Structures are given as structure tokens and as C-alpha cells.
TORKESE-364379 format. One record per residue (C-alpha): x, y negated, z negated; residue in three letters. Coordinates in nm, 3 decimals, m for minus. Example, Ala and Ser with C-alpha at 12.3 -4.5 7.8 and 13.67 -1.06 7.14 Angstrom:
! residues 2
+---------+---------+---------+------+
!       x !       y !       z ! code !
+---------+---------+---------+------+
!   1.230 !   0.450 !  m0.780 !  Ala !
!   1.367 !   0.106 !  m0.714 !  Ser !
+---------+---------+---------+------+
END
This chain:
! residues 436
+---------+---------+---------+------+
!       x !       y !       z ! code !
+---------+---------+---------+------+
!   2.806 !  m3.947 ! m13.352 !  Met !
!   3.090 !  m3.960 ! m13.094 !  Val !
!   2.970 !  m3.633 ! m12.937 !  Asn !
!   2.620 !  m3.780 ! m12.900 !  Leu !
!   2.742 !  m4.101 ! m12.735 !  Ile !
!   3.012 !  m3.949 ! m12.513 !  Lys !
!   2.777 !  m3.790 ! m12.252 !  Pro !
!   2.619 !  m4.130 ! m12.188 !  Tyr !
!   2.959 !  m4.300 ! m12.156 !  Leu !
!   3.080 !  m4.041 ! m11.904 !  Ile !
!   2.752 !  m4.067 ! m11.714 !  Gln !
!   2.794 !  m4.444 ! m11.693 !  Ala !
!   3.157 !  m4.421 ! m11.577 !  Leu !
!   3.065 !  m4.170 ! m11.305 !  Leu !
!   2.751 !  m4.354 ! m11.196 !  Ser !
!   2.715 !  m4.475 ! m10.840 !  Asn !
!   2.675 !  m4.829 ! m10.976 !  Phe !
!   3.021 !  m4.826 ! m11.137 !  Ile !
!   3.179 !  m4.655 ! m10.837 !  Val !
!   3.040 !  m4.920 ! m10.603 !  Glu !
!   3.139 !  m5.198 ! m10.844 !  Leu !
!   3.499 !  m5.076 ! m10.846 !  Lys !
!   3.501 !  m5.055 ! m10.467 !  Arg !
!   3.370 !  m5.409 ! m10.428 !  Lys !
!   3.630 !  m5.537 ! m10.675 !  Tyr !
!   3.909 !  m5.358 ! m10.486 !  Ala !
!   3.793 !  m5.503 ! m10.155 !  Asp !
!   3.762 !  m5.857 ! m10.295 !  Lys !
!   4.115 !  m5.825 ! m10.432 !  Lys !
!   4.236 !  m5.707 ! m10.089 !  Arg !
!   4.067 !  m6.002 !  m9.913 !  Ile !
!   4.199 !  m6.253 ! m10.169 !  Lys !
!   4.554 !  m6.127 ! m10.112 !  Asn !
!   4.498 !  m6.134 !  m9.734 !  Lys !
!   4.583 !  m5.764 !  m9.699 !  Leu !
!   4.476 !  m5.519 !  m9.433 !  Asn !
!   4.302 !  m5.191 !  m9.517 !  His !
!   4.609 !  m5.000 !  m9.635 !  Gln !
!   4.605 !  m4.637 !  m9.746 !  Ile !
!   4.895 !  m4.498 !  m9.947 !  Thr !
!   4.982 !  m4.144 !  m9.838 !  Val !
!   5.186 !  m3.910 ! m10.060 !  Tyr !
!   5.348 !  m3.625 !  m9.869 !  Leu !
!   5.583 !  m3.340 !  m9.966 !  Ala !
!   5.775 !  m3.145 !  m9.703 !  Ile !
!   5.720 !  m2.809 !  m9.877 !  Asp !
!   5.345 !  m2.859 !  m9.928 !  Asp !
!   5.113 !  m2.687 !  m9.675 !  Pro !
!   4.835 !  m2.936 !  m9.745 !  Tyr !
!   5.073 !  m3.224 !  m9.660 !  Ser !
!   5.162 !  m3.067 !  m9.325 !  Tyr !
!   4.796 !  m3.026 !  m9.232 !  Leu !
!   4.701 !  m3.374 !  m9.354 !  Leu !
!   4.985 !  m3.534 !  m9.160 !  Leu !
!   4.849 !  m3.384 !  m8.838 !  Gln !
!   4.516 !  m3.565 !  m8.884 !  Thr !
!   4.646 !  m3.914 !  m8.960 !  Leu !
!   4.716 !  m4.033 !  m8.605 !  Ala !
!   4.353 !  m3.962 !  m8.509 !  Glu !
!   4.231 !  m4.127 !  m8.829 !  Leu !
!   4.435 !  m4.438 !  m8.751 !  Gln !
!   4.298 !  m4.439 !  m8.397 !  His !
!   3.939 !  m4.424 !  m8.522 !  Arg !
!   3.969 !  m4.680 !  m8.802 !  Tyr !
!   4.126 !  m5.023 !  m8.851 !  Gln !
!   4.368 !  m4.899 !  m9.117 !  Ile !
!   4.738 !  m4.893 !  m9.201 !  Glu !
!   4.938 !  m4.629 !  m9.384 !  Phe !
!   5.200 !  m4.675 !  m9.656 !  Asp !
!   5.390 !  m4.346 !  m9.663 !  Phe !
!   5.548 !  m4.221 !  m9.984 !  Arg !
!   5.756 !  m3.905 !  m9.973 !  Thr !
!   5.752 !  m3.692 ! m10.289 !  Val !
!   5.887 !  m3.348 ! m10.373 !  Leu !
!   5.902 !  m3.245 ! m10.739 !  Asn !
!   5.586 !  m3.114 ! m10.904 !  Lys !
!   5.485 !  m3.226 ! m11.252 !  Gln !
!   5.537 !  m2.896 ! m11.435 !  Thr !
!   5.259 !  m2.951 ! m11.688 !  Glu !
!   5.009 !  m2.977 ! m11.400 !  Met !
!   5.103 !  m2.646 ! m11.235 !  Phe !
!   5.079 !  m2.354 ! m11.480 !  Pro !
!   5.161 !  m2.089 ! m11.216 !  Ala !
!   5.370 !  m2.259 ! m10.945 !  Pro !
!   5.450 !  m1.944 ! m10.744 !  Glu !
!   5.086 !  m1.835 ! m10.730 !  Leu !
!   4.990 !  m2.194 ! m10.644 !  Trp !
!   5.238 !  m2.195 ! m10.354 !  Ala !
!   5.113 !  m1.859 ! m10.220 !  Asn !
!   4.753 !  m1.974 ! m10.244 !  Asn !
!   4.835 !  m2.306 ! m10.076 !  Ala !
!   4.988 !  m2.119 !  m9.782 !  Phe !
!   4.679 !  m1.897 !  m9.748 !  Gln !
!   4.463 !  m2.209 !  m9.757 !  Asp !
!   4.683 !  m2.358 !  m9.487 !  Gly !
!   4.622 !  m2.063 !  m9.254 !  Val !
!   4.246 !  m2.087 !  m9.307 !  Phe !
!   4.218 !  m2.466 !  m9.274 !  Leu !
!   4.439 !  m2.476 !  m8.966 !  Ala !
!   4.208 !  m2.233 !  m8.786 !  Lys !
!   3.900 !  m2.420 !  m8.909 !  Leu !
!   4.021 !  m2.756 !  m8.777 !  Tyr !
!   4.241 !  m2.626 !  m8.492 !  Gln !
!   4.567 !  m2.754 !  m8.636 !  Leu !
!   4.918 !  m2.613 !  m8.615 !  Ser !
!   5.030 !  m2.380 !  m8.894 !  Phe !
!   5.252 !  m2.069 !  m8.913 !  Pro !
!   5.129 !  m1.716 !  m8.982 !  Glu !
!   5.419 !  m1.657 !  m9.224 !  Gln !
!   5.590 !  m1.893 !  m9.472 !  Pro !
!   5.909 !  m2.052 !  m9.336 !  Pro !
!   6.246 !  m1.938 !  m9.468 !  Lys !
!   6.421 !  m2.254 !  m9.579 !  Val !
!   6.675 !  m2.326 !  m9.849 !  Ser !
!   6.644 !  m2.577 ! m10.131 !  Gln !
!   6.920 !  m2.778 !  m9.963 !  Gln !
!   6.725 !  m2.791 !  m9.635 !  Gln !
!   6.415 !  m2.901 !  m9.825 !  Thr !
!   6.600 !  m3.180 ! m10.001 !  Phe !
!   6.783 !  m3.309 !  m9.694 !  Thr !
!   6.455 !  m3.310 !  m9.497 !  Ala !
!   6.304 !  m3.505 !  m9.787 !  Thr !
!   6.595 !  m3.752 !  m9.777 !  Ala !
!   6.542 !  m3.805 !  m9.405 !  Gln !
!   6.171 !  m3.870 !  m9.463 !  Leu !
!   6.256 !  m4.117 !  m9.738 !  Leu !
!   6.487 !  m4.297 !  m9.496 !  His !
!   6.211 !  m4.317 !  m9.232 !  Tyr !
!   5.966 !  m4.472 !  m9.481 !  Glu !
!   6.134 !  m4.810 !  m9.442 !  Leu !
!   6.138 !  m4.798 !  m9.061 !  Gln !
!   5.862 !  m4.823 !  m8.797 !  Pro !
!   5.728 !  m4.498 !  m8.649 !  Gly !
!   5.725 !  m4.287 !  m8.966 !  Tyr !
!   5.421 !  m4.086 !  m8.860 !  Leu !
!   5.570 !  m3.960 !  m8.532 !  Thr !
!   5.912 !  m3.891 !  m8.682 !  Lys !
!   5.766 !  m3.718 !  m8.990 !  Ala !
!   5.552 !  m3.491 !  m8.772 !  Leu !
!   5.865 !  m3.373 !  m8.591 !  Glu !
!   6.038 !  m3.291 !  m8.920 !  Ile !
!   5.733 !  m3.125 !  m9.077 !  Phe !
!   5.667 !  m2.922 !  m8.763 !  Ser !
!   6.021 !  m2.786 !  m8.734 !  Ser !
!   6.029 !  m2.714 !  m9.109 !  Tyr !
!   5.700 !  m2.521 !  m9.114 !  Trp !
!   5.742 !  m2.345 !  m8.779 !  Gln !
!   6.078 !  m2.203 !  m8.889 !  Gly !
!   6.275 !  m2.396 !  m8.626 !  Glu !
!   6.582 !  m2.446 !  m8.843 !  Asn !
!   6.804 !  m2.548 !  m8.554 !  Gly !
!   6.562 !  m2.821 !  m8.450 !  Thr !
!   6.525 !  m2.929 !  m8.811 !  Leu !
!   6.902 !  m2.962 !  m8.848 !  Ala !
!   6.920 !  m3.173 !  m8.531 !  Ser !
!   6.656 !  m3.411 !  m8.672 !  Leu !
!   6.860 !  m3.485 !  m8.985 !  Ile !
!   7.110 !  m3.766 !  m8.950 !  Asp !
!   7.459 !  m3.632 !  m9.036 !  Pro !
!   7.518 !  m3.928 !  m9.266 !  Val !
!   7.199 !  m3.848 !  m9.457 !  Ile !
!   7.292 !  m3.478 !  m9.457 !  Gln !
!   7.616 !  m3.564 !  m9.639 !  Asn !
!   7.469 !  m3.833 !  m9.865 !  His !
!   7.126 !  m3.701 !  m9.959 !  Ser !
!   7.187 !  m3.779 ! m10.327 !  Glu !
!   7.172 !  m4.149 ! m10.237 !  Cys !
!   6.797 !  m4.107 ! m10.190 !  Tyr !
!   6.731 !  m3.960 ! m10.535 !  Gln !
!   6.626 !  m4.289 ! m10.694 !  Gln !
!   6.399 !  m4.366 ! m10.399 !  His !
!   6.235 !  m4.026 ! m10.453 !  Leu !
!   6.207 !  m4.088 ! m10.827 !  Asn !
!   6.038 !  m4.421 ! m10.760 !  Ser !
!   5.777 !  m4.263 ! m10.531 !  Asn !
!   5.703 !  m3.985 ! m10.778 !  Glu !
!   5.676 !  m4.236 ! m11.064 !  Ala !
!   5.432 !  m4.442 ! m10.856 !  Met !
!   5.215 !  m4.135 ! m10.792 !  Leu !
!   5.205 !  m4.060 ! m11.163 !  Lys !
!   5.153 !  m4.423 ! m11.266 !  Gln !
!   4.851 !  m4.457 ! m11.038 !  His !
!   4.694 !  m4.149 ! m11.195 !  Gly !
!   4.773 !  m3.841 ! m10.990 !  His !
!   5.001 !  m3.540 ! m10.991 !  Tyr !
!   5.015 !  m3.369 ! m10.652 !  Gln !
!   5.106 !  m3.433 ! m10.291 !  Ser !
!   4.884 !  m3.448 !  m9.981 !  Ala !
!   4.704 !  m3.734 ! m10.153 !  Met !
!   4.559 !  m4.049 ! m10.000 !  Leu !
!   4.504 !  m4.346 ! m10.230 !  His !
!   4.274 !  m4.623 ! m10.114 !  Tyr !
!   4.106 !  m4.896 ! m10.316 !  Gly !
!   4.152 !  m4.718 ! m10.648 !  Gly !
!   4.024 !  m4.376 ! m10.533 !  Glu !
!   4.206 !  m4.052 ! m10.453 !  Trp !
!   4.141 !  m3.822 ! m10.158 !  Tyr !
!   4.308 !  m3.480 ! m10.155 !  Trp !
!   4.419 !  m3.342 !  m9.822 !  Gly !
!   4.178 !  m3.233 !  m9.552 !  Ile !
!   3.928 !  m3.108 !  m9.810 !  Asp !
!   3.845 !  m3.461 !  m9.929 !  Arg !
!   3.908 !  m3.650 !  m9.608 !  Leu !
!   3.534 !  m3.662 !  m9.543 !  Gln !
!   3.487 !  m3.896 !  m9.840 !  Tyr !
!   3.746 !  m4.138 !  m9.704 !  Leu !
!   3.574 !  m4.120 !  m9.364 !  Glu !
!   3.239 !  m4.206 !  m9.524 !  Lys !
!   3.389 !  m4.493 !  m9.721 !  Arg !
!   3.559 !  m4.640 !  m9.415 !  Leu !
!   3.235 !  m4.596 !  m9.218 !  Asn !
!   3.047 !  m4.792 !  m9.485 !  Asn !
!   3.300 !  m5.072 !  m9.441 !  Leu !
!   3.221 !  m5.075 !  m9.068 !  Gln !
!   3.584 !  m4.999 !  m8.980 !  Leu !
!   3.486 !  m4.761 !  m8.701 !  Ser !
!   3.239 !  m4.775 !  m8.414 !  Val !
!   3.137 !  m4.408 !  m8.403 !  Asp !
!   3.058 !  m4.359 !  m8.777 !  Gln !
!   3.144 !  m3.988 !  m8.742 !  Lys !
!   3.246 !  m3.755 !  m9.025 !  Val !
!   3.472 !  m3.481 !  m8.887 !  Leu !
!   3.625 !  m3.318 !  m9.193 !  Phe !
!   3.326 !  m3.176 !  m9.381 !  Asp !
!   3.326 !  m2.821 !  m9.245 !  Gln !
!   3.388 !  m2.652 !  m9.581 !  Thr !
!   3.049 !  m2.777 !  m9.702 !  His !
!   2.866 !  m2.592 !  m9.425 !  His !
!   2.792 !  m2.257 !  m9.586 !  Ile !
!   2.476 !  m2.054 !  m9.541 !  Gln !
!   2.255 !  m2.062 !  m9.847 !  Gln !
!   1.913 !  m1.954 !  m9.969 !  Ser !
!   1.732 !  m2.127 ! m10.255 !  Asp !
!   1.432 !  m1.898 ! m10.256 !  Asn !
!   1.580 !  m1.549 ! m10.277 !  Ala !
!   1.790 !  m1.395 ! m10.552 !  Leu !
!   2.111 !  m1.194 ! m10.507 !  Pro !
!   2.022 !  m0.824 ! m10.495 !  Val !
!   2.119 !  m0.574 ! m10.764 !  Ala !
!   2.243 !  m0.293 ! m10.540 !  Asn !
!   2.536 !  m0.072 ! m10.637 !  Asp !
!   2.572 !   0.047 ! m10.277 !  Glu !
!   2.665 !  m0.301 ! m10.151 !  Lys !
!   2.998 !  m0.469 ! m10.213 !  Ser !
!   2.951 !  m0.747 ! m10.468 !  Pro !
!   3.062 !  m1.107 ! m10.450 !  Leu !
!   3.268 !  m1.151 ! m10.767 !  Ile !
!   3.333 !  m1.490 ! m10.925 !  Ile !
!   3.594 !  m1.548 ! m11.196 !  Tyr !
!   3.441 !  m1.826 ! m11.396 !  Trp !
!   3.467 !  m2.058 ! m11.697 !  Ser !
!   3.190 !  m2.255 ! m11.865 !  Ile !
!   3.440 !  m2.537 ! m11.924 !  Arg !
!   3.523 !  m2.575 ! m11.555 !  Ser !
!   3.291 !  m2.817 ! m11.372 !  Pro !
!   3.411 !  m2.666 ! m11.043 !  Tyr !
!   3.285 !  m2.331 ! m11.179 !  Ser !
!   2.942 !  m2.486 ! m11.233 !  Tyr !
!   2.922 !  m2.601 ! m10.872 !  Ile !
!   3.083 !  m2.281 ! m10.749 !  Gly !
!   2.840 !  m2.050 ! m10.928 !  Leu !
!   2.538 !  m2.234 ! m10.793 !  Leu !
!   2.675 !  m2.223 ! m10.437 !  Arg !
!   2.785 !  m1.859 ! m10.473 !  Ala !
!   2.440 !  m1.759 ! m10.596 !  Lys !
!   2.279 !  m1.918 ! m10.291 !  Arg !
!   2.536 !  m1.760 ! m10.059 !  Leu !
!   2.486 !  m1.414 ! m10.212 !  Ala !
!   2.111 !  m1.459 ! m10.186 !  Ala !
!   2.137 !  m1.548 !  m9.818 !  His !
!   2.334 !  m1.232 !  m9.738 !  Phe !
!   2.154 !  m1.025 ! m10.001 !  Gln !
!   2.469 !  m0.901 ! m10.172 !  Val !
!   2.512 !  m0.853 ! m10.549 !  Pro !
!   2.672 !  m1.137 ! m10.746 !  Leu !
!   2.897 !  m1.044 ! m11.039 !  Val !
!   3.029 !  m1.309 ! m11.279 !  Val !
!   3.347 !  m1.244 ! m11.480 !  Lys !
!   3.391 !  m1.523 ! m11.739 !  Pro !
!   3.737 !  m1.605 ! m11.872 !  Ile !
!   3.857 !  m1.842 ! m12.142 !  Leu !
!   3.938 !  m2.197 ! m12.032 !  Pro !
!   4.307 !  m2.289 ! m12.012 !  Met !
!   4.310 !  m2.500 ! m12.330 !  Val !
!   4.169 !  m2.208 ! m12.531 !  Met !
!   4.447 !  m1.993 ! m12.384 !  Arg !
!   4.696 !  m2.243 ! m12.534 !  Arg !
!   4.784 !  m2.400 ! m12.202 !  Met !
!   4.810 !  m2.769 ! m12.115 !  Leu !
!   4.549 !  m2.968 ! m11.924 !  Val !
!   4.674 !  m3.330 ! m11.933 !  Pro !
!   4.426 !  m3.618 ! m11.952 !  Lys !
!   4.519 !  m3.742 ! m11.603 !  Thr !
!   4.418 !  m3.408 ! m11.454 !  Lys !
!   4.092 !  m3.396 ! m11.652 !  Arg !
!   3.991 !  m3.745 ! m11.539 !  Met !
!   4.063 !  m3.676 ! m11.173 !  Tyr !
!   3.867 !  m3.349 ! m11.189 !  Ile !
!   3.560 !  m3.522 ! m11.334 !  Leu !
!   3.566 !  m3.789 ! m11.065 !  Gln !
!   3.624 !  m3.535 ! m10.789 !  Asp !
!   3.349 !  m3.299 ! m10.907 !  Val !
!   3.111 !  m3.593 ! m10.934 !  Asn !
!   3.180 !  m3.674 ! m10.570 !  Arg !
!   3.137 !  m3.311 ! m10.461 !  Glu !
!   2.818 !  m3.268 ! m10.664 !  Ala !
!   2.666 !  m3.581 ! m10.510 !  Thr !
!   2.746 !  m3.462 ! m10.157 !  Ala !
!   2.602 !  m3.115 ! m10.231 !  Leu !
!   2.294 !  m3.256 ! m10.408 !  Asp !
!   2.384 !  m3.088 ! m10.739 !  Ile !
!   2.302 !  m3.266 ! m11.069 !  Pro !
!   2.618 !  m3.376 ! m11.252 !  Phe !
!   2.762 !  m3.646 ! m11.475 !  Gly !
!   2.605 !  m3.643 ! m11.820 !  Lys !
!   2.880 !  m3.430 ! m11.971 !  Val !
!   2.891 !  m3.262 ! m12.313 !  Ala !
!   3.226 !  m3.079 ! m12.314 !  Asp !
!   3.165 !  m2.721 ! m12.440 !  Pro !
!   3.530 !  m2.671 ! m12.541 !  Leu !
!   3.562 !  m2.454 ! m12.850 !  Gly !
!   3.238 !  m2.345 ! m13.010 !  Gln !
!   3.034 !  m2.420 ! m12.699 !  Gly !
!   3.246 !  m2.178 ! m12.495 !  Val !
!   3.238 !  m1.912 ! m12.766 !  Glu !
!   2.861 !  m1.927 ! m12.798 !  Arg !
!   2.813 !  m1.906 ! m12.423 !  Cys !
!   3.027 !  m1.594 ! m12.393 !  Tyr !
!   2.886 !  m1.434 ! m12.710 !  Ala !
!   2.536 !  m1.443 ! m12.555 !  Leu !
!   2.634 !  m1.349 ! m12.199 !  Phe !
!   2.608 !  m0.972 ! m12.252 !  Glu !
!   2.270 !  m1.012 ! m12.421 !  Tyr !
!   2.149 !  m1.221 ! m12.126 !  Ala !
!   2.287 !  m0.968 ! m11.877 !  Thr !
!   2.111 !  m0.680 ! m12.053 !  Glu !
!   1.789 !  m0.876 ! m12.002 !  Asn !
!   1.865 !  m0.926 ! m11.629 !  Gln !
!   1.919 !  m1.298 ! m11.689 !  Leu !
!   2.298 !  m1.319 ! m11.703 !  Gly !
!   2.346 !  m1.547 ! m11.402 !  Ile !
!   2.040 !  m1.756 ! m11.488 !  Glu !
!   2.176 !  m1.803 ! m11.841 !  Phe !
!   2.519 !  m1.918 ! m11.719 !  Leu !
!   2.369 !  m2.156 ! m11.464 !  Leu !
!   2.130 !  m2.303 ! m11.720 !  Thr !
!   2.415 !  m2.336 ! m11.971 !  Tyr !
!   2.642 !  m2.501 ! m11.714 !  Ala !
!   2.376 !  m2.743 ! m11.599 !  Gln !
!   2.298 !  m2.830 ! m11.962 !  Ala !
!   2.658 !  m2.923 ! m12.049 !  Val !
!   2.762 !  m3.073 ! m11.713 !  Trp !
!   2.452 !  m3.268 ! m11.612 !  Ser !
!   2.219 !  m3.303 ! m11.911 !  Lys !
!   2.459 !  m3.384 ! m12.194 !  Gly !
!   2.325 !  m3.106 ! m12.419 !  Ile !
!   2.559 !  m3.025 ! m12.708 !  Cys !
!   2.580 !  m2.646 ! m12.690 !  Ser !
!   2.771 !  m2.621 ! m13.018 !  Glu !
!   2.454 !  m2.719 ! m13.205 !  Thr !
!   2.168 !  m2.478 ! m13.274 !  Asp !
!   1.918 !  m2.723 ! m13.126 !  Ala !
!   2.118 !  m2.752 ! m12.805 !  Gly !
!   2.178 !  m2.381 ! m12.773 !  Leu !
!   1.814 !  m2.299 ! m12.847 !  Lys !
!   1.710 !  m2.526 ! m12.562 !  His !
!   1.952 !  m2.350 ! m12.324 !  Ile !
!   1.849 !  m2.001 ! m12.432 !  Val !
!   1.477 !  m2.064 ! m12.397 !  Glu !
!   1.520 !  m2.254 ! m12.069 !  Lys !
!   1.697 !  m1.940 ! m11.938 !  Ser !
!   1.391 !  m1.729 ! m12.021 !  Gly !
!   1.547 !  m1.562 ! m12.326 !  Leu !
!   1.424 !  m1.527 ! m12.682 !  Asn !
!   1.604 !  m1.757 ! m12.928 !  Trp !
!   1.527 !  m1.541 ! m13.233 !  Phe !
!   1.684 !  m1.239 ! m13.061 !  Glu !
!   1.972 !  m1.432 ! m12.906 !  Ala !
!   2.102 !  m1.597 ! m13.222 !  Lys !
!   2.166 !  m1.253 ! m13.376 !  Gln !
!   2.445 !  m1.204 ! m13.121 !  Tyr !
!   2.632 !  m1.526 ! m13.200 !  Leu !
!   2.877 !  m1.358 ! m13.440 !  Asp !
!   2.959 !  m1.078 ! m13.193 !  Asp !
!   3.326 !  m1.113 ! m13.094 !  Asn !
!   3.325 !  m0.833 ! m12.837 !  His !
!   3.347 !  m1.095 ! m12.563 !  Trp !
!   3.704 !  m1.177 ! m12.662 !  Lys !
!   3.814 !  m0.839 ! m12.524 !  Ser !
!   3.632 !  m0.855 ! m12.192 !  Trp !
!   3.723 !  m1.220 ! m12.134 !  Ala !
!   4.093 !  m1.133 ! m12.152 !  Gln !
!   4.037 !  m0.825 ! m11.935 !  Asn !
!   3.870 !  m1.048 ! m11.678 !  Asn !
!   4.179 !  m1.270 ! m11.686 !  Leu !
!   4.400 !  m0.969 ! m11.608 !  Leu !
!   4.169 !  m0.877 ! m11.319 !  Ala !
!   4.206 !  m1.232 ! m11.186 !  Leu !
!   4.584 !  m1.207 ! m11.208 !  Tyr !
!   4.571 !  m0.879 ! m11.013 !  Gln !
!   4.427 !  m1.079 ! m10.724 !  His !
!   4.729 !  m1.313 ! m10.749 !  Asp !
!   4.507 !  m1.599 ! m10.859 !  Lys !
!   4.535 !  m1.795 ! m11.181 !  Trp !
!   4.248 !  m2.043 ! m11.196 !  Gly !
!   3.872 !  m2.073 ! m11.182 !  Val !
!   3.653 !  m2.053 ! m11.001 !  Pro !
!   3.799 !  m1.777 ! m10.787 !  Ser !
!   3.583 !  m1.566 ! m10.558 !  Phe !
!   3.642 !  m1.213 ! m10.436 !  Ser !
!   3.460 !  m1.008 ! m10.175 !  Tyr !
!   3.610 !  m0.677 ! m10.065 !  Glu !
!   3.964 !  m0.763 !  m9.943 !  Asn !
!   3.922 !  m1.142 !  m9.950 !  Thr !
!   3.998 !  m1.344 ! m10.264 !  Thr !
!   4.009 !  m1.723 ! m10.270 !  Val !
!   4.060 !  m1.993 ! m10.531 !  Phe !
!   3.823 !  m2.287 ! m10.553 !  Gly !
!   3.466 !  m2.354 ! m10.449 !  Gln !
!   3.608 !  m2.529 ! m10.142 !  Asp !
!   3.686 !  m2.184 !  m9.999 !  Arg !
!   3.336 !  m2.035 ! m10.016 !  Leu !
!   3.318 !  m2.072 !  m9.638 !  Leu !
!   3.601 !  m1.818 !  m9.618 !  Gln !
!   3.397 !  m1.582 !  m9.838 !  Ile !
!   3.099 !  m1.637 !  m9.608 !  Gln !
!   3.310 !  m1.531 !  m9.310 !  Tyr !
!   3.423 !  m1.217 !  m9.498 !  Ala !
!   3.066 !  m1.116 !  m9.589 !  Ile !
!   2.934 !  m1.183 !  m9.239 !  Ala !
!   3.220 !  m0.984 !  m9.083 !  Ser !
!   3.165 !  m0.690 !  m9.320 !  Ser !
!   2.791 !  m0.679 !  m9.254 !  Gln !
!   2.846 !  m0.705 !  m8.880 !  Gln !
!   3.076 !  m0.400 !  m8.892 !  Lys !
!   2.825 !  m0.218 !  m9.112 !  Gly !
+---------+---------+---------+------+
END
């Protein structure tokens, strides 16, 4: 009974009506308390996304009638980052790409800084939080840190703070506790009126919200470039062994994978390159942790992305467990019938936007037949466990690209994590075809 009701509850919580209701409540509370439009900004000195975000805030403040409450953080919540080194390497690569996309400052190589330098820079930032002019002063520290100007960085740290950085530990703990208490787990986050906006990638949603509140004259949205990929709805990706394929590492339990596969299919169709999907087991089924806080943020974030991209989403029937197993057990059968991608897309849409319980025969039958497959034939493959071998092999292939999560996309020498980076894949395909 719970499984039948849950999709409707999630759909209601993610509905535009509830979102708008929460926003109106937050604004009424702000007005009642006679507060200005204040945005809490969580920044970490060693986070590439924080450095990029910080560079945009002066312009944002110039365009909108807003104030910032800066909160310096540093330590990552270990349960939220299963592969911290890979995450850091990927974040730096993202930084290089986003800096070029938005014409921001960012180094070509990671800076060489010690843990002590990182902590003393953090202490100095914590000190500046309680003084006017944080934004300007923080930019100087972040810039010298990331551009490898260690001498300049040292000159920006007050000698007293340098020798007493431990005095700022409780201040740091308080900021990190506040981040966690309000429902998030990473830096480069903006928190406004009960909603979270991650770095430059989600700044467009804050822009749109502030525009709706009439806090700016121009009503422009500047930070939506990653949504502008070339797509074709009419054509299908070609099956051509002579062309380099676009490969997606994918999980049926990842809502980002659902959006990513649909966008990747359209991108591959536009450039007429083959699309290859390599499913892997979701993290929970690999005995890894995905805390509730992370799951809730992901649902809300995907809902926002799906709405902006005009992709159905919200009536969720979590396929964890048997739903995942059944999907993967039938994937080879669907592929042999030239309907592998169609099957995965239909399955993903069923569980992420239609609330269809894929662990039931009735639900799975609907998905199979909607994909253009034969249910009588398909159900004979449900006990086939061969997928457990290739799913783990696909995971190893993902690790070989120095990525850890889904969706990840690979084309020739370019591999990226997250559907936000499909624009980078587009550039790689276009460049390759231009050379060809």
C-alpha cells in the first residue's frame, strides 16, 4: 500500500503549487521580520566551484537588490563523498571548462598548497565574515590560493591569525553544522528562502526567482549556458561501427541518468553518432551510503532541471532492488531486438515520471510493451543473472576513466561526470567531426 501511495506523495511535494507555496511563506516571513533579501553563501577555499561562484557574486549583487551572508566551510561530510580524490579531480576539470564558458579566472593546473596553508586561509576568511567587505577580501585570498601565488597568499594572512588559526575552529564547526542543519552537504551553495542553488550550474534558477520577485530591472538570465546543447527529437542515433560512439555510464535508480540519457540520445541523433549505454548498479546496491539528505536534495534539484528542460518528472516509484534487477535482466534482450535505448528510456520515464511500480509484473509488462517488446518473450529472461557480470565490468570501465558516479559520458578522449557537462561532450563531437 505504501508503495502505491508514495509516488503521489512525492509528486505533490515536488509540484509547482507546493514550491510556490513555500516561496510565498518564506517571503511573508521575511517581510514580517523586516528583513532584506538575504542569501546565505557557503564557500570553501579548496573548492573550485566556490572560486568560480565567488567571482560572479559582485555582478549578481549589482543586478539585484540582495545581501549576502557569507559562511566559510572546509571539511566535507565523508558519507556524502564516496571517492573524494576523484571528486576533487573532476571538480578541477569542471572548473577549467566553466571558467572558459563564462570567461572567469581559473588555473590550468591545480595549485600546490599545504594543508596548513588551506587552514590558515580558511581562518582568515572566517575572520573576515564578521567585518564589512568580505567579498572583495575573499576574492583576493581565493585568487592567490588558486593561481598558485603563495607569496601573495601569505601576505594576505594576518600574522596573528597565522599563529592562532586554531581559535577559529569552533567558528568553522558552527558554519559546517549550519550547512548540515539546513539540509545540505557541500560548498559553493547559495541558500535563499528555503531553496538551495549549487554553484554556477544552478545560478540560473536563483536569477529566475529573483526576476520573479522584480528585484532587477533587466530580467536577464546569464548563467544557463550548459542547457544550450544541440538536439534532435526526430532522428535516432546511428548504429555505425565506423563512428566513435557516445558512451553513457548509467543507472536506472539515478534520476540524473534519466534526464542525461534523454538528452544524450537527442545529442547523438543531432550529430548522427552511435549511442552506447553501459548500466551499472546503483550505489546502495553496491553497499555504499546515500544519506536521506542527499536523496532529498537530488529529487528537488532534478525536478527543477526537468522542468527547465521540459522533461516529465515527479511521480516517482523508486526501482531500488527488484526494479533495478528486472531492468538490467531485460536490457540484453531489448538490445538484441534493437530496442535497448528505447527500453531504458521507457523504463526510466515509467519510474521517474509515471509512478509505475516496476517490481510488479503488471508494471513491468506495461514498460515492456510500451517499449515495443513482447511481454511473453521478455519475462523468460527475468531469472537470467548474466547482467551481474557485465554491470560490474561496466563499473570497472567507469573507474578507468577516473569517474565514480552516474551519469558519466565519454566520447573519444573526453569523459565527463553529470548531465550538466553534456555541452562539453557536444564540443568534443563537433571538434572531432570538423577534423574528420
